[in-house]
DSSP file (Angstrom, degrees, kcal/mol; ACC not computed):
  #  RESIDUE AA STRUCTURE BP1 BP2  ACC     N-H-->O    O-->H-N    N-H-->O    O-->H-N    TCO  KAPPA ALPHA  PHI   PSI    X-CA   Y-CA   Z-CA
    1    1 A X              0   0    0      0, 0.0     2,-0.3     0, 0.0     0, 0.0   0.000 360.0 360.0 360.0 132.8  -15.5   14.2    6.1
    2    2 A X        -     0   0    0      1,-0.0     2,-0.1     3,-0.0     3,-0.1  -0.749 360.0-105.0-104.7 153.4  -17.9   11.6    4.7
    3    3 A X        -     0   0    0     -2,-0.3     3,-0.1     1,-0.1    -1,-0.0  -0.471  42.4-103.7 -72.4 144.8  -17.7    7.9    5.1
    4    4 A X        -     0   0    0     -2,-0.1    -1,-0.1     1,-0.1     3,-0.1  -0.364  42.4-100.2 -66.3 149.7  -16.5    6.0    2.0
    5    5 A X        -     0   0    0      1,-0.1    -1,-0.1    -3,-0.1    -3,-0.0  -0.406  46.8 -93.7 -69.0 147.6  -19.3    4.2    0.1
    6    6 A X        -     0   0    0      1,-0.1     2,-0.2    -2,-0.1    -1,-0.1  -0.274  41.1-132.6 -60.7 146.0  -19.6    0.4    0.8
    7    7 A X        -     0   0    0      1,-0.1    -1,-0.1     4,-0.1     6,-0.1  -0.619  21.7-101.4 -96.7 158.6  -17.7   -1.8   -1.6
    8    8 A X    >   -     0   0    0     -2,-0.2     3,-1.8     1,-0.1    -1,-0.1  -0.283  47.3 -92.8 -70.2 168.2  -19.0   -4.9   -3.3
    9    9 A X  T 3  S+     0   0    0      1,-0.3    -1,-0.1     3,-0.0    -2,-0.1   0.801 123.7  43.6 -56.3 -35.6  -18.0   -8.2   -1.9
   10   10 A X  T 3  S+     0   0    0      2,-0.0    -1,-0.3     0, 0.0     2,-0.2   0.313  97.2  92.6 -97.9   9.8  -14.9   -8.7   -4.1
   11   11 A X    <   -     0   0    0     -3,-1.8     2,-0.3     0, 0.0    -4,-0.1  -0.663  57.2-154.3-100.3 158.8  -13.5   -5.1   -3.8
   12   12 A X        -     0   0    0     -2,-0.2     2,-0.2     3,-0.0    -4,-0.1  -0.957  21.5-113.9-128.0 148.9  -11.0   -3.8   -1.4
   13   13 A X        -     0   0    0     -2,-0.3     3,-0.1     1,-0.1     2,-0.1  -0.515  48.3 -95.0 -71.8 149.7  -10.4   -0.3    0.0
   14   14 A X        -     0   0    0     -2,-0.2     2,-0.1     1,-0.1    -1,-0.1  -0.395  47.1-101.0 -65.4 145.5   -7.0    1.2   -1.2
   15   15 A X        -     0   0    0      1,-0.1    -1,-0.1    -3,-0.1     2,-0.1  -0.437  36.4-128.7 -69.0 137.7   -4.2    0.6    1.4
   16   16 A X     >  -     0   0    0     -2,-0.1     4,-2.3     1,-0.1     5,-0.2  -0.347  24.0-106.7 -79.6 167.0   -3.5    3.7    3.5
   17   17 A X  H  > S+     0   0    0      1,-0.2     4,-2.1     2,-0.2     5,-0.1   0.882 122.4  52.4 -60.5 -38.4    0.1    5.0    4.0
   18   18 A X  H  > S+     0   0    0      2,-0.2     4,-2.4     1,-0.2    -1,-0.2   0.890 108.2  50.6 -66.1 -39.4    0.1    3.6    7.5
   19   19 A X  H  > S+     0   0    0      2,-0.2     4,-2.6     1,-0.2    -2,-0.2   0.918 110.5  48.7 -64.5 -43.8   -1.0    0.2    6.3
   20   20 A X  H  X S+     0   0    0     -4,-2.3     4,-2.0     2,-0.2    -2,-0.2   0.893 111.5  50.0 -64.1 -39.2    1.8    0.1    3.7
   21   21 A X  H  X S+     0   0    0     -4,-2.1     4,-2.1     2,-0.2    -2,-0.2   0.923 111.8  47.8 -64.8 -43.9    4.4    1.2    6.3
   22   22 A X  H  X S+     0   0    0     -4,-2.4     4,-2.5     1,-0.2     5,-0.2   0.917 110.8  51.1 -63.2 -43.5    3.3   -1.5    8.7
   23   23 A X  H  X S+     0   0    0     -4,-2.6     4,-2.4     1,-0.2    -1,-0.2   0.890 109.4  51.3 -61.0 -39.4    3.3   -4.2    6.0
   24   24 A X  H  X S+     0   0    0     -4,-2.0     4,-1.4     2,-0.2    -1,-0.2   0.896 110.3  48.5 -64.6 -40.7    6.9   -3.1    5.1
   25   25 A X  H  < S+     0   0    0     -4,-2.1     4,-0.5     2,-0.2    -2,-0.2   0.899 112.0  48.6 -67.5 -40.2    8.0   -3.4    8.7
   26   26 A X  H >< S+     0   0    0     -4,-2.5     3,-1.3     1,-0.2    -2,-0.2   0.914 109.3  53.1 -64.7 -42.0    6.4   -6.8    9.1
   27   27 A X  H 3< S+     0   0    0     -4,-2.4    -1,-0.2     1,-0.3    -2,-0.2   0.820 104.7  56.6 -62.1 -30.9    8.1   -8.0    5.9
   28   28 A X  T 3< S+     0   0    0     -4,-1.4    -1,-0.3    -5,-0.1    -2,-0.2   0.579  87.3 103.1 -79.5  -9.5   11.5   -6.8    7.2
   29   29 A X  S <  S-     0   0    0     -3,-1.3    -3,-0.0    -4,-0.5     2,-0.0  -0.234  85.8 -92.8 -68.3 161.1   11.2   -9.0   10.3
   30   30 A X     >  -     0   0    0      1,-0.1     4,-2.8     4,-0.0     5,-0.3  -0.357  43.4-104.3 -65.3 156.6   13.1  -12.3   10.6
   31   31 A X  H  > S+     0   0    0      1,-0.2     4,-2.2     2,-0.2     5,-0.1   0.879 121.4  50.3 -53.3 -40.2   11.1  -15.3    9.5
   32   32 A X  H  > S+     0   0    0      2,-0.2     4,-2.0     1,-0.2    -1,-0.2   0.938 112.8  44.5 -65.6 -46.5   10.4  -16.4   13.1
   33   33 A X  H  > S+     0   0    0      2,-0.2     4,-2.2     1,-0.2    -2,-0.2   0.873 112.2  52.9 -67.2 -36.0    9.2  -13.0   14.2
   34   34 A X  H  X S+     0   0    0     -4,-2.8     4,-2.6     2,-0.2    -1,-0.2   0.914 108.0  51.8 -62.8 -42.3    7.1  -12.6   11.1
   35   35 A X  H  X S+     0   0    0     -4,-2.2     4,-2.4    -5,-0.3    -2,-0.2   0.912 108.6  50.9 -59.0 -43.5    5.5  -16.0   11.9
   36   36 A X  H  X S+     0   0    0     -4,-2.0     4,-2.2     2,-0.2    -2,-0.2   0.910 111.0  47.9 -62.5 -42.7    4.7  -14.8   15.4
   37   37 A X  H  X S+     0   0    0     -4,-2.2     4,-2.4     2,-0.2    -2,-0.2   0.925 111.5  50.5 -63.4 -44.4    3.1  -11.6   14.1
   38   38 A X  H  X S+     0   0    0     -4,-2.6     4,-2.3     1,-0.2    -2,-0.2   0.887 110.3  49.8 -62.2 -38.9    1.0  -13.6   11.6
   39   39 A X  H  X S+     0   0    0     -4,-2.4     4,-1.9     2,-0.2    -1,-0.2   0.896 109.8  50.9 -66.5 -39.9   -0.1  -16.0   14.4
   40   40 A X  H  X S+     0   0    0     -4,-2.2     4,-1.9     2,-0.2    -2,-0.2   0.918 110.7  48.7 -62.9 -43.7   -1.1  -13.0   16.6
   41   41 A X  H  X S+     0   0    0     -4,-2.4     4,-2.4     1,-0.2    -2,-0.2   0.909 108.4  54.1 -61.8 -43.1   -3.1  -11.5   13.7
   42   42 A X  H  X>S+     0   0    0     -4,-2.3     5,-3.0     1,-0.2     4,-0.6   0.875 106.8  52.2 -60.2 -37.1   -4.8  -14.9   13.1
   43   43 A X  H  <5S+     0   0    0     -4,-1.9     3,-0.5     3,-0.2    -1,-0.2   0.905 111.2  46.5 -65.2 -41.7   -5.9  -15.0   16.7
   44   44 A X  H  <5S+     0   0    0     -4,-1.9    -2,-0.2     1,-0.2    -1,-0.2   0.879 120.9  37.0 -67.4 -38.0   -7.4  -11.5   16.5
   45   45 A X  H  <5S-     0   0    0     -4,-2.4    -1,-0.2    -5,-0.1    -2,-0.2   0.282 113.0-109.6-103.0   9.9   -9.3  -12.2   13.2
   46   46 A X  T  <5 -     0   0    0     -4,-0.6    -3,-0.2    -3,-0.5    -4,-0.1   0.827  49.3-177.8  71.2  32.5  -10.2  -15.8   13.9
   47   47 A X      < -     0   0    0     -5,-3.0    -1,-0.1    -6,-0.2     3,-0.1  -0.269  31.8-100.1 -63.0 150.7   -7.9  -17.4   11.4
   48   48 A X        -     0   0    0      1,-0.1    -1,-0.1     2,-0.0     2,-0.1  -0.369  39.3-102.2 -70.8 149.8   -8.0  -21.1   11.0
   49   49 A X              0   0    0      1,-0.1    -1,-0.1    -3,-0.1     0, 0.0  -0.433 360.0 360.0 -68.5 146.7   -5.4  -23.3   12.7
   50   50 A X              0   0    0     -2,-0.1    -1,-0.1    -3,-0.1    -2,-0.0   0.445 360.0 360.0 -87.9 360.0   -2.6  -24.6   10.4
């Protein structure tokens, strides 16, 4: 297996099946639980405070 070639700055890799499944599960959460997940992700990736 070879590594995918680097993308230009404005390109994205296609979403994997696992990513799409996770996104679907997050979307199905209640608004409060979705907010908590989004805040946790922001902490991991250094998202700005709201």
